[in-house]
ZAMARGU-4260 file (C-alpha; in steps of 0.2 Angstrom, whole numbers, plus 5000, padded with zeros to 4 digits):
<rodrens>
0) 5225/4998/5455 | 5207/5004/5450 | 5192/4995/5456 | 5182/5000/5441 | 5174/4985/5432
5) 5183/4979/5417 | 5175/4985/5401 | 5173/4967/5396 | 5158/4965/5407 | 5150/4979/5397
10) 5153/4969/5381 | 5145/4955/5390 | 5130/4965/5394 | 5129/4971/5376 | 5129/4952/5371
15) 5115/4949/5384 | 5104/4963/5376 | 5107/4956/5359 | 5102/4939/5364 | 5087/4946/5374
20) 5081/4953/5357 | 5086/4940/5344 | 5085/4923/5353 | 5073/4928/5367 | 5060/4939/5359
25) 5064/4934/5341 | 5064/4915/5342 | 5060/4909/5360 | 5044/4919/5362 | 5038/4916/5345
30) 5030/4900/5351 | 5017/4911/5360 | 5011/4917/5343 | 5012/4901/5333 | 4995/4894/5339
35) 4986/4910/5335 | 4995/4912/5318 | 4989/4894/5313 | 4971/4899/5319 | 4970/4916/5311
40) 4978/4910/5295 | 4969/4893/5294 | 4985/4884/5292 | 4989/4866/5295 | 5001/4860/5309
45) 5013/4856/5295 | 5012/4874/5288 | 5015/4881/5306 | 5031/4870/5307 | 5036/4877/5290
50) 5036/4895/5296 | 5049/4891/5309 | 5058/4879/5297 | 5060/4894/5285 | 5068/4904/5299
55) 5080/4890/5302 | 5084/4889/5283 | 5089/4908/5283 | 5099/4906/5300 | 5109/4892/5290
60) 5112/4903/5275 | 5117/4918/5286 | 5129/4907/5296 | 5139/4903/5279 | 5144/4921/5279
65) 5144/4927/5297 | 5162/4925/5301 | 5167/4935/5284 | 5155/4949/5289 | 5162/4950/5306
70) 5179/4951/5299 | 5175/4964/5286 | 5162/4975/5296 | 5166/4972/5314 | 5157/4963/5328
75) 5148/4979/5333 | 5140/4983/5316 | 5135/4965/5312 | 5127/4962/5329 | 5118/4979/5329
80) 5112/4975/5311 | 5106/4958/5317 | 5096/4965/5331 | 5088/4978/5320 | 5083/4964/5307
85) 5073/4955/5320 | 5064/4971/5324 | 5060/4973/5306 | 5054/4955/5305 | 5041/4960/5319
90) 5034/4973/5308 | 5032/4961/5294 | 5024/4948/5305 | 5012/4962/5311 | 5006/4965/5294
95) 5007/4948/5286 | 4991/4941/5278 | 4996/4926/5269 | 5008/4910/5272 | 5022/4917/5260
100) 5022/4934/5270 | 5024/4924/5286 | 5038/4914/5279 | 5046/4931/5273 | 5045/4938/5290
105) 5053/4922/5297 | 5067/4924/5285 | 5071/4941/5292 | 5071/4934/5310 | 5083/4920/5304
110) 5096/4932/5297 | 5095/4943/5312 | 5096/4929/5324 | 5112/4923/5316 | 5121/4940/5314
115) 5116/4946/5332 | 5117/4929/5340 | 5129/4916/5347 | 5143/4916/5334 | 5147/4935/5335
120) 5144/4935/5354 | 5156/4919/5356 | 5169/4928/5346 | 5167/4944/5356 | 5169/4934/5373
125) 5184/4925/5366 | 5192/4942/5362 | 5188/4951/5378 | 5190/4937/5391 | 5205/4926/5395
130) 5198/4920/5411 | 5180/4916/5416 | 5174/4913/5398 | 5161/4901/5404 | 5154/4913/5416
135) 5154/4927/5404 | 5146/4917/5390 | 5133/4910/5402 | 5129/4928/5408 | 5128/4934/5390
140) 5117/4920/5384 | 5106/4922/5399 | 5099/4937/5391 | 5088/4926/5380 | 5080/4918/5396
145) 5076/4935/5404 | 5065/4940/5389 | 5057/4923/5390 | 5052/4927/5408 | 5044/4944/5404
150) 5037/4943/5387 | 5025/4927/5386 | 5012/4932/5398 | 5013/4951/5393 | 5011/4947/5374
155) 4997/4934/5378 | 4987/4948/5387 | 4991/4960/5373 | 4985/4948/5360 | 4969/4944/5370
160) 4965/4963/5372 | 4972/4971/5357 | 4976/4957/5344 | 4991/4949/5338 | 4996/4964/5327
165) 4998/4975/5342 | 5008/4962/5351 | 5021/4961/5336 | 5022/4980/5335 | 5026/4982/5354
170) 5039/4968/5353 | 5047/4977/5338 | 5049/4993/5347 | 5057/4985/5361 | 5069/4976/5349
175) 5074/4992/5340 | 5078/5000/5357 | 5089/4985/5361 | 5098/4987/5344 | 5103/5005/5350
180) 5110/4999/5366 | 5120/4985/5358 | 5128/4999/5347 | 5133/5009/5362 | 5140/4994/5372
185) 5149/4982/5360 | 5167/4985/5355 | 5176/4974/5342 | 5192/4972/5351 | 5200/4978/5368
190) 5216/4983/5359 | 5206/4996/5349 | 5202/5006/5364 | 5218/5003/5373 | 5213/4989/5384
195) 5219/4971/5387 | 5207/4956/5389 | 5200/4952/5406 | 5211/4942/5417 | 5205/4936/5434
200) 5215/4942/5449 | 5225/4928/5457 | 5218/4916/5444 | 5224/4898/5447 | 5228/4887/5432
205) 5212/4878/5426 | 5211/4860/5424 | 5197/4862/5411 | 5194/4846/5402 | 5211/4838/5404
210) 5215/4841/5385 | 5232/4848/5381 | 5232/4866/5376 | 5244/4863/5362 | 5232/4850/5355
215) 5231/4850/5336 | 5212/4847/5337 | 5201/4833/5331 | 5205/4821/5316 | 5194/4823/5301
220) 5183/4808/5306 | 5181/4815/5324 | 5177/4832/5318 | 5163/4824/5308 | 5156/4815/5323
225) 5156/4832/5333 | 5146/4840/5319 | 5134/4825/5319 | 5131/4827/5337 | 5128/4846/5335
230) 5116/4842/5321 | 5106/4830/5333 | 5106/4843/5347 | 5098/4855/5334 | 5082/4844/5334
235) 5079/4847/5352 | 5086/4865/5353 | 5076/4871/5338 | 5059/4862/5335 | 5059/4853/5351
240) 5059/4870/5360 | 5048/4880/5348 | 5034/4867/5349 | 5032/4866/5368 | 5017/4877/5367
245) 5009/4865/5354 | 5013/4850/5364 | 5004/4857/5380 | 4990/4866/5371 | 4986/4850/5361
250) 4986/4840/5377 | 4972/4851/5384 | 4981/4864/5394 | 4975/4882/5395 | 4984/4895/5384
255) 4987/4906/5399 | 4994/4892/5409 | 5006/4888/5395 | 5011/4906/5393 | 5015/4905/5412
260) 5025/4890/5409 | 5035/4899/5395 | 5039/4913/5407 | 5045/4901/5420 | 5055/4892/5406
265) 5064/4909/5403 | 5069/4910/5421 | 5076/4892/5421 | 5085/4896/5404 | 5094/4911/5412
270) 5098/4901/5428 | 5104/4886/5418 | 5116/4896/5406 | 5124/4905/5421 | 5125/4888/5431
275) 5132/4878/5416 | 5145/4891/5413 | 5151/4890/5431 | 5151/4871/5430 | 5161/4871/5414
280) 5174/4883/5422 | 5175/4872/5438 | 5172/4854/5432 | 5178/4855/5414 | 5170/4850/5398
285) 5164/4833/5403 | 5156/4839/5419 | 5147/4853/5410 | 5141/4841/5396 | 5134/4829/5409
290) 5124/4844/5417 | 5117/4851/5400 | 5113/4834/5392 | 5107/4826/5408 | 5094/4839/5412
295) 5088/4840/5394 | 5086/4822/5392 | 5076/4821/5409 | 5065/4835/5402 | 5061/4826/5386
300) 5056/4810/5395 | 5044/4821/5406 | 5037/4830/5390 | 5032/4813/5384 | 5020/4812/5399
305) 5011/4828/5394 | 4994/4819/5392 | 4994/4813/5410 | 4988/4830/5415 | 4990/4840/5431
310) 5003/4854/5434 | 5017/4845/5442 | 5024/4836/5427 | 5024/4851/5415 | 5033/4861/5428
315) 5046/4848/5431 | 5048/4846/5412 | 5050/4865/5409 | 5063/4866/5423 | 5074/4853/5415
320) 5071/4860/5398 | 5076/4877/5404 | 5092/4871/5413 | 5097/4861/5398 | 5095/4874/5385
325) 5113/4880/5390 | 5118/4866/5377 | 5113/4878/5363 | 5123/4893/5369 | 5137/4889/5381
330) 5141/4871/5375 | 5146/4874/5357 | 5159/4887/5362 | 5166/4876/5375 | 5167/4861/5363
335) 5176/4872/5350 | 5189/4878/5364 | 5192/4860/5371 | 5192/4850/5355 | 5196/4860/5340
340) 5212/4869/5335 | 5204/4884/5327 | 5192/4892/5339 | 5183/4905/5328 | 5181/4893/5313
345) 5175/4879/5325 | 5162/4890/5333 | 5154/4893/5316 | 5155/4875/5310 | 5147/4869/5326
350) 5133/4882/5326 | 5131/4879/5307 | 5128/4860/5310 | 5117/4864/5325 | 5106/4875/5314
355) 5106/4862/5300 | 5098/4851/5313 | 5085/4864/5317 | 5081/4864/5298 | 5082/4845/5295
360) 5071/4841/5310 | 5060/4857/5309 | 5045/4849/5300 | 5045/4833/5311 | 5034/4839/5325
365) 5020/4845/5313 | 5021/4830/5301 | 5021/4817/5315 | 5006/4827/5323 | 4997/4826/5307
370) 5001/4807/5305 | 4999/4801/5323 | 4988/4813/5330 | 4999/4822/5343 | 5016/4829/5347
375) 5022/4815/5359 | 5030/4804/5346 | 5041/4819/5341 | 5047/4822/5359 | 5051/4803/5360
380) 5061/4805/5344 | 5070/4820/5351 | 5075/4810/5367 | 5083/4797/5356 | 5093/4809/5345
385) 5099/4819/5360 | 5105/4803/5369 | 5115/4798/5354 | 5123/4816/5353 | 5128/4815/5372
390) 5136/4798/5369 | 5146/4805/5354 | 5152/4820/5363 | 5158/4812/5378 | 5167/4798/5368
395) 5176/4812/5359 | 5181/4820/5376 | 5187/4803/5382 | 5198/4800/5366 | 5205/4818/5366
400) 5210/4817/5385
</rodrens>
């Protein structure tokens, strides 16, 4: 028997590189640019929020056709095209000179984020892995955290020395390189290259969530509740994440310190996704949910204390936020597998609802900052929304078990 690693792990690496580019560089790291875009363009806080809301709108639109595109053109082509689109968006951001141009660049990021992101990666993991899906999905999604470790401080220094345009051009070049590597690594289906999906040697039967594998899935009302929970999670996973820099810079923290927080956040995102995948594999759905929701709820409570000053509270808040961000990548695929009869359709529906939450709540931080003079009220609202989502999801697990 060959000791050579199964090709499934190279597919996992390709997924990690895709998320390194589209989620990490394209979306997570964009928060480094946002204060500078607002300053250079003379935009209001609400306009700054609308740039990221435009991105969410186009993610939502792209989600409506991502499964059909993957079925027609294959995962490899769709994921590569998605990464390339995010690279193109960096070029557009580099040369943007007006609010509509920034929104157009954000639209390209949104489409690329969807087509190179979690939906096709979840489908690829589902096809290539029969065992250790939680770990594989955690490793693949950790790619977004790696870029968040490396990029914020580097891009902040490039902006300080060479300007924002140069930073966007450098980022775009890295993303185009990632697109080439994704094309080389990703394969649509193991059967097409004469392989079978990965099965762990001596794998013992998984207790998973205690939900029968022959389950017909949720009822119509229960599925609606699940999608509502995903919508509420989108508030924290989208605008809650993208406005962290605005939260701390508006609370008086130095921009370089905030960039360092973002790099640390990236490390915690990577750790959290791998750890959460392992917890889902070992403790089942409800145990994984407690980890993901619990760490993120604690983080939001600490974010509300940002005006207190000092370094300890922001570091603790960012630690919890990074560990809890697994809820945006690992959890949706797990909910689809545990609770729904049609895995591929459910992954898209849950992701679509999550993205709708990003869109619906996207303007909230900027609007509340304009009305109430700061970002703390938005993070208090995110805490309440996430708590409601946690209660809904755990109740659905309890009923299905």
